[in-house]
C-alpha positions in Angstrom: 91.2 89.3 62.4 94.5 89.8 64.3 94.4 91.2 67.8 97.1 93.3 69.4 98.3 90.2 71.3 98.5 88.1 68.1 100.3 91.0 66.3 102.9 91.3 69.0 103.4 87.6 69.2 103.8 87.2 65.5 106.8 89.6 65.4 108.3 88.1 68.5 108.1 84.6 66.9 109.6 85.9 63.7 112.5 87.5 65.6 113.0 84.2 67.5 113.0 82.3 64.3 115.7 84.5 62.8 117.8 84.2 65.9 117.5 80.4 65.9 118.3 80.0 62.2 121.3 82.3 62.2 122.8 80.7 65.3 122.5 77.2 63.9 123.9 78.2 60.5 126.5 80.7 61.6 129.5 78.8 60.2 127.8 78.3 56.8 126.7 81.9 56.6 130.4 83.0 56.9 131.5 80.9 53.9 128.3 81.4 51.9 126.8 84.9 52.2 124.1 84.1 49.7 122.6 81.7 52.1 121.8 84.5 54.5 120.1 86.4 51.7 118.0 83.4 50.9 117.0 82.7 54.5 116.0 86.4 54.9 113.8 86.3 51.8 112.1 83.1 52.9 111.3 84.4 56.4 110.2 87.8 55.0 107.9 85.9 52.5 106.5 83.9 55.4 105.8 87.0 57.4 104.2 88.8 54.5 101.9 85.8 53.7 100.5 86.0 57.3 100.0 89.8 57.1 98.3 89.5 53.6 96.0 86.7 54.9 95.0 88.8 57.9 94.4 91.9 55.7 91.9 89.9 53.6 89.7 89.1 56.6 86.5 91.2 56.9 86.7 93.9 59.6 83.8 94.5 62.0 81.4 97.3 61.1 82.9 99.7 63.7 86.4 98.7 62.7 87.0 97.4 66.2 86.4 100.8 68.0 83.7 99.5 70.3 85.8 96.5 71.2 88.7 98.7 72.1 86.6 101.2 74.1 84.9 98.4 76.1 81.4 98.9 74.7 78.9 96.1 73.9 79.0 92.3 74.2 82.3 92.1 72.2 84.2 94.4 74.5 87.8 93.5 75.0 88.6 92.3 78.5 92.3 93.2 78.0 94.2 95.5 75.7 95.7 92.5 73.9 92.2 91.5 72.6 91.7 94.7 70.6 91.8 94.5 66.8 95.1 95.5 65.2 95.0 96.6 61.5 98.1 95.6 59.5 98.6 99.0 57.8 97.9 100.7 54.5 99.1 100.2 51.0 102.8 101.3 50.6 103.3 104.7 49.1 105.9 103.6 46.5 103.6 101.0 45.0 100.8 103.5 44.0 102.5 104.9 40.9 101.1 104.2 37.5 103.7 103.0 35.0 102.0 104.7 32.0 102.8 108.2 33.3 106.4 107.5 34.0 106.8 105.9 30.5 105.3 109.1 29.1 107.9 111.1 31.0 110.6 109.0 29.3 109.2 109.8 25.9 109.0 113.5 26.8 112.6 113.4 27.8 113.5 111.8 24.5 111.6 114.5 22.6 113.2 117.3 24.6 116.7 116.2 23.6 115.6 116.2 19.9 114.1 119.6 20.4 117.5 120.8 21.8 119.3 119.2 18.8 117.2 121.4 16.5 115.1 118.9 14.5 111.9 121.1 14.5 113.9 124.3 13.9 115.5 122.7 10.9 112.2 121.7 9.4 110.8 125.2 10.0 113.8 126.6 8.2 113.2 124.3 5.2 109.6 125.4 5.1 110.7 129.0 5.1 113.2 128.3 2.2 110.6 126.3 0.3 107.9 129.0 0.5 110.5 131.6 -0.6 111.6 129.6 -3.5 115.2 129.8 -2.2 116.0 126.1 -2.7 115.6 123.7 -5.6 112.5 121.9 -4.3 109.4 121.6 -6.4 107.3 118.4 -6.6 109.5 115.6 -5.0 108.6 113.6 -1.9 110.4 116.1 0.4 108.6 119.1 -1.1 105.2 117.4 -0.8 105.9 116.4 2.8 106.9 120.0 3.6 103.6 121.2 2.2 101.6 118.6 4.3 103.7 119.5 7.4 102.7 123.1 7.0 99.0 122.4 6.4 98.8 120.2 9.5 100.4 122.7 11.7 97.1 124.2 12.8 96.0 120.9 14.2 99.0 120.3 16.4 100.3 121.6 19.7 102.4 124.6 19.1 106.1 125.1 20.0 105.0 127.2 23.0 103.0 124.2 24.2 106.0 121.9 23.9 108.4 124.2 25.6 105.9 124.8 28.4 105.6 121.0 28.9 109.4 120.6 29.1 109.5 123.5 31.6 106.8 122.0 33.8 108.1 118.4 33.7 111.8 118.9 33.8 112.5 122.5 34.7 114.3 123.0 31.5 114.1 126.2 29.6 113.2 129.8 30.5 110.2 132.0 30.7 106.7 131.4 32.1 105.3 127.9 31.9 101.6 127.0 31.5 99.2 129.0 33.7 98.9 127.5 37.2 102.0 125.3 36.8 105.4 125.5 38.3 108.8 124.2 37.0 110.1 120.9 38.3 113.5 122.3 39.4 114.4 119.1 41.2 114.3 116.7 38.2 117.8 117.1 36.8 119.6 116.8 40.1 117.5 113.7 41.1 117.9 112.1 37.6 121.6 112.7 37.4 122.0 111.5 41.0 120.1 108.2 40.3 122.2 107.6 37.1 125.4 108.3 39.0 124.4 105.8 41.8 123.7 103.1 39.2 127.0 103.6 37.5 128.8 103.7 40.8 127.1 100.5 41.9 128.3 98.6 38.8 131.7 100.2 38.9 132.2 99.0 42.5 130.8 95.6 41.4 133.3 95.3 38.6 136.2 96.2 40.9 135.0 93.6 43.4 134.9 91.0 40.7 138.6 91.6 40.1 140.0 91.8 43.6 137.9 89.2 45.4 138.2 85.5 45.5 134.6 84.8 44.6 134.2 86.9 41.5 130.5 86.4 41.1 129.4 86.7 44.7 126.7 89.4 44.6 127.4 90.6 48.1 129.3 93.9 47.3 127.7 97.3 47.1 124.6 98.9 48.6 121.4 98.4 46.7 119.6 100.6 49.3 121.3 103.7 48.0 120.4 102.9 44.4 116.8 102.1 45.4 116.4 105.3 47.5 117.7 107.5 44.7 115.4 105.8 42.2 112.4 106.2 44.5 113.1 109.8 45.1 113.2 110.4 41.3 110.0 108.4 40.7 108.1 110.2 43.5 109.2 113.5 42.1 107.6 112.7 38.8 104.4 111.3 40.3 102.6 114.6 40.6 104.1 116.2 37.5 103.0 113.6 34.9 99.3 114.4 35.0 97.4 116.5 32.5 97.8 116.6 28.7 101.4 115.2 28.7 100.3 111.7 27.7 98.5 113.0 24.6 101.1 115.6 23.8 104.0 113.1 23.7 102.1 110.8 21.3 101.4 113.8 19.0 105.0 115.1 19.1 106.4 111.6 18.6 104.4 111.5 15.4 105.6 115.0 14.5 109.2 113.8 15.1 108.7 110.9 12.7 107.2 113.2 10.1 110.1 115.6 10.4 112.7 112.9 9.8 110.7 111.6 6.8 111.2 115.1 5.3 114.9 115.2 6.2 115.5 111.7 4.8 113.6 112.3 1.5 115.7 111.9 -1.7 115.2 115.4 -3.0 116.1 117.1 0.3 119.2 114.9 0.7 120.2 115.6 -2.9 119.7 119.4 -2.2 122.4 119.3 0.6 124.6 116.5 -0.8 123.8 114.4 2.3 123.7 110.7 2.9 120.9 110.6 5.4 118.5 112.8 7.4 121.0 113.5 10.2 123.5 114.9 7.7 120.8 117.2 6.4 120.0 118.4 9.9 123.6 119.1 10.7 124.2 120.9 7.3 121.2 123.2 7.9 122.3 123.9 11.5 125.8 124.9 10.3 124.8 126.8 7.1 121.8 128.7 8.4 122.1 128.8 12.2 125.9 128.8 12.6 125.6 126.4 15.6 128.0 124.2 17.4 126.8 120.6 16.7 125.8 118.5 19.7 123.9 116.0 17.7 125.6 112.8 18.9 125.7 113.3 22.7 122.2 114.9 22.8 120.7 112.1 20.8 122.3 109.4 23.0 121.2 111.2 26.1 117.6 111.1 24.8 117.8 107.4 24.0 119.5 106.3 27.2 117.6 108.6 29.4 114.3 107.3 28.1 115.5 103.7 28.8 116.4 104.6 32.4 113.0 106.2 33.0 111.2 103.3 31.4 113.0 101.0 33.8 111.8 103.2 36.7 108.2 102.9 35.5 108.1 99.2 36.5 108.3 97.7 40.0 112.0 96.7 39.5 113.1 99.3 42.0 111.0 97.8 44.8 112.8 94.4 44.7 114.5 93.6 48.0 116.3 90.4 46.9 119.9 91.3 46.0 120.4 88.8 43.2 117.0 89.7 41.7 117.7 93.4 42.0 121.1 93.2 40.5 119.8 91.1 37.6 117.1 93.7 36.8 119.4 96.7 37.4 121.8 95.2 34.8 119.3 96.1 32.2 120.1 99.9 32.5 123.8 99.6 33.6 125.2 100.5 30.2 122.5 103.0 29.5 123.3 104.9 32.7 127.0 104.9 32.0 126.5 106.2 28.5 124.1 108.9 29.6 126.5 110.1 32.3 129.4 110.1 29.9 127.5 112.2 27.3 126.1 114.6 30.0 129.6 115.0 31.5 131.1 115.8 28.1 128.5 118.5 27.6 129.0 119.9 31.2 125.5 118.9 32.3 126.5 116.4 34.9 129.5 115.3 36.9 130.9 112.3 38.7 131.3 113.1 42.4 133.7 110.6 43.8 132.8 110.6 47.5 129.5 112.3 48.2 127.0 109.5 47.7 124.0 111.1 49.3 122.4 114.1 47.7 120.8 116.6 50.1 117.4 118.0 48.9 118.7 121.6 49.1 121.7 121.1 46.8 121.8 120.9 43.0 124.8 118.5 43.1 126.8 116.6 45.7 129.3 119.0 47.3 133.0 118.2 47.2 134.7 117.5 50.5 136.5 120.5 52.0 139.8 120.5 53.8 139.7 121.2 57.5 142.3 123.5 58.9 145.7 124.5 57.3 147.5 121.6 55.6 150.8 120.6 57.1 153.6 119.4 54.8 154.0 115.6 55.0 150.7 115.2 56.9 147.6 113.8 55.1 144.8 116.4 54.9 141.7 115.7 57.0 138.4 116.2 55.2 135.0 117.1 56.5 132.5 114.3 56.4 129.8 114.4 53.8 126.6 116.2 54.9 123.9 113.8 56.0 120.3 114.0 54.8 
């Protein structure tokens, strides 16, 4: 059980240890920046081991209050003898990965919903019931019949749209009773993806212009981590309820829908090579829609991978080499998502504003200050701080 005096002395000794080590290795730290990162990790691990060991010791029944107040035989003679608790469990380590993974699946389903997969199957059902297409007893016709019969057991389209509205803030109209739309999701998600792409873009530039091409000491992992934690915390309170069950059911529904679209008799009916061709043919022929199949589908795939990465504890790593190695897993996914979203006008690439204020939907461009003078560089206002 650490006392206030022990607590204060521990951090003073750790600070003295850092000063001593850095002063003795100053010349080596200049030529080898990775050495400083390694020393910091070792000292932090030493400090954390002491804190964890103290947290496991049993506390007195009164949690040290009588000792602090000077009551009883164990009363503290000085303030430094009072018990000092180490703290509580960090907030960012209390998120269950299962719920965030479920959010990733729901995002994947939303993009397929926007593509029109379920609308196309409903249209095929309508044509099949009306006898307007040459489908009778093939595998696609039988699957359409089963799809129709099972509809009474599933969540309805209204349930799906309400879940997207509650979880992502996408769509219009009232959501489920007692819920509210998550209007912050898209700006936080696009901001995190942008920070990941910007980090690796800066890293690639540094690999070219610097002497030590593979030195991982360029770029700020703190900005990437903070934007990821903001997004993860935003989803923490919105992933409860029936979403876990709903996403499993709708994933099964999506699989069944593509089994219909990819059946031989349905493909032959539209002269298509695969299920995606059938989907696009129906959207053009019966809905007269502009096709967004490719970018939407890739946004669903890459967005789900980014959210799955956030579901793990990778974002909490403090070691730069370890964090970069784990972040590399979603580097290309983030770049592809941002490119697809930018092509559809759903996201941008702000060049300078790296911090996203909570009351903005996107980073604001820098504005010129005063009237520009010919031949004089234009001064720009600093980015708004959070």
